[in-house]
matplotlib code that plots the C-alpha trace (Angstrom):
import matplotlib.pyplot as plt

x = [38.2, 37.1, 39.1, 41.2, 38.2, 37.0, 36.8, 36.9, 35.8, 38.8, 37.8, 37.5, 41.0, 40.9, 37.5, 38.8, 41.9, 39.6, 37.4, 40.4, 42.0, 38.8, 38.2, 41.8, 41.6, 38.4, 39.9, 43.1, 41.0, 38.8, 41.9, 43.7, 40.8, 40.5, 44.2, 44.2, 41.4, 43.3, 40.3, 41.9, 41.9, 41.9, 38.1, 37.6, 40.2, 38.5, 35.1, 36.6, 38.2, 34.9, 33.2, 35.9, 35.4, 31.7, 32.4, 34.8, 32.2, 29.7, 32.1, 33.5, 32.9, 31.4, 33.6, 31.9, 33.4, 32.0, 32.7, 30.9, 27.4, 27.8, 28.2, 29.2, 29.1, 31.3, 30.7, 32.5, 31.0, 29.6, 29.4, 26.2, 26.2, 23.7, 23.8, 23.4, 22.4, 19.4, 18.2, 14.5, 14.3, 16.2, 15.1, 16.6, 15.8, 16.7, 17.1, 20.0, 21.9, 20.7, 20.9, 20.5, 18.9, 19.4, 17.7, 18.3, 16.1, 18.2, 17.3, 20.5, 20.2, 22.7, 22.5, 25.1, 25.6, 25.0, 28.0, 30.2, 29.0, 29.4, 33.0, 33.8, 32.8, 34.0, 31.7, 28.8, 29.5, 29.4, 26.1, 24.6, 25.6, 24.1, 20.9, 20.5, 20.7, 18.2, 15.8, 16.3, 15.4, 12.3, 13.5, 14.0, 10.5, 10.9, 13.7, 14.9, 14.0, 16.1, 19.1, 18.4, 18.4, 21.5, 23.2, 22.3, 23.7, 26.9, 27.2, 26.6, 29.2, 31.8, 31.1, 31.5, 34.8, 36.0, 35.0, 36.7, 39.8, 39.9, 39.1, 35.8, 33.6]
y = [-34.2, -35.5, -38.6, -39.9, -40.5, -36.9, -35.0, -31.2, -28.8, -28.3, -24.8, -23.4, -22.1, -20.3, -18.8, -17.7, -16.1, -14.3, -13.0, -11.8, -10.1, -8.5, -7.1, -5.9, -4.2, -2.4, -1.3, 0.0, 1.8, 3.5, 4.5, 5.8, 7.9, 9.4, 9.9, 11.7, 14.0, 14.7, 13.6, 10.4, 10.4, 7.6, 7.5, 7.3, 4.6, 2.7, 3.0, 1.9, -1.1, -2.0, -1.9, -4.1, -6.6, -6.8, -7.2, -10.1, -11.7, -11.5, -12.9, -15.7, -19.0, -21.9, -25.0, -28.2, -31.4, -34.9, -38.5, -41.8, -41.0, -37.3, -33.9, -30.7, -27.0, -24.6, -20.9, -18.0, -18.6, -22.1, -25.6, -27.4, -31.1, -33.7, -37.5, -38.3, -41.9, -40.4, -37.8, -37.0, -33.9, -32.5, -29.3, -27.3, -23.6, -21.9, -18.2, -15.7, -18.0, -21.6, -23.6, -27.3, -27.8, -31.1, -32.2, -35.4, -37.4, -36.1, -32.4, -31.5, -29.0, -27.7, -25.4, -25.5, -24.3, -27.2, -26.0, -27.3, -30.8, -30.4, -29.3, -32.0, -35.5, -37.1, -35.0, -35.7, -39.5, -39.5, -37.5, -39.7, -42.9, -41.7, -40.5, -43.8, -45.5, -43.1, -43.8, -47.6, -47.2, -45.2, -42.0, -39.8, -39.2, -35.7, -34.5, -37.7, -36.2, -33.1, -35.3, -37.4, -34.2, -32.9, -36.3, -36.3, -32.8, -33.8, -36.9, -34.9, -32.3, -34.9, -36.8, -33.5, -32.9, -36.4, -36.0, -32.6, -33.9, -36.8, -34.7, -36.5, -33.4]
z = [-57.4, -60.8, -61.1, -64.0, -66.3, -66.3, -69.5, -69.8, -72.5, -74.7, -75.7, -72.2, -71.8, -75.1, -74.2, -70.8, -72.4, -74.9, -72.0, -70.0, -73.1, -74.1, -70.6, -70.3, -73.7, -72.8, -69.4, -71.2, -73.7, -71.1, -69.1, -72.1, -73.3, -69.7, -69.6, -73.0, -71.9, -68.7, -66.6, -65.1, -61.3, -58.7, -58.4, -62.2, -62.5, -59.7, -61.6, -64.9, -63.1, -61.4, -64.8, -66.2, -63.4, -64.1, -67.8, -67.0, -64.8, -67.7, -70.2, -68.0, -69.7, -67.9, -67.6, -68.6, -67.1, -67.4, -66.3, -66.3, -65.0, -64.3, -65.9, -64.1, -65.2, -63.2, -63.5, -61.9, -58.4, -58.3, -59.8, -60.7, -61.3, -62.6, -62.7, -66.4, -65.5, -63.5, -65.9, -65.8, -68.1, -71.0, -72.5, -75.3, -75.5, -78.7, -79.2, -79.0, -76.7, -77.1, -73.9, -73.0, -69.6, -67.8, -64.6, -62.7, -60.2, -57.3, -58.0, -59.8, -62.7, -65.2, -68.2, -71.0, -74.5, -77.0, -78.9, -76.0, -76.7, -80.5, -80.0, -77.5, -78.7, -75.4, -73.4, -75.7, -75.5, -71.8, -71.7, -74.4, -72.6, -69.3, -71.0, -72.7, -69.3, -67.9, -70.8, -70.3, -66.6, -67.5, -65.8, -68.9, -70.1, -71.5, -73.8, -75.4, -78.8, -78.1, -77.4, -80.5, -82.7, -81.0, -81.5, -85.2, -85.5, -83.9, -86.1, -89.2, -88.3, -87.5, -90.7, -92.6, -90.9, -91.8, -95.5, -95.7, -94.1, -96.5, -99.6, -100.3, -99.9]

ax = plt.figure().add_subplot(projection="3d")
ax.plot(x, y, z, "-o")
ax.set_aspect("equal")
plt.show()
């Protein structure tokens, strides 16, 4: 599906485990309280389970995958994909949950957490390479500055990690 040169978010499995464990913990806690109060019946258990399923759906992490010329974000129900070599818009929205929005010339659109790119240099490199090609083609007219700032942030973080690992901090 993705080919041998596809790169995945390295943190995704851990985030999925955390979502599943958190959801299971909340479900067990709700059932245990109901059981301790002697109010647990099949209908209440079904309601608590439904609430846990909704919670899991809300906590389910998006899986970011990239290859030469493309980037995909897969959520719980669907996958969105853009051609990074045909980007026309990059927009960063800051706030409680910062998002990076990418649009390509073919109508594709993805949203992802910029921390995913910070934590995965291979994904960042593939996005940056495609964005540079889009800029060279004259397609990317809005958002090059957002990518430049993100790139500087990633470079600064990686340099800090190298200095700390070498004892030069």
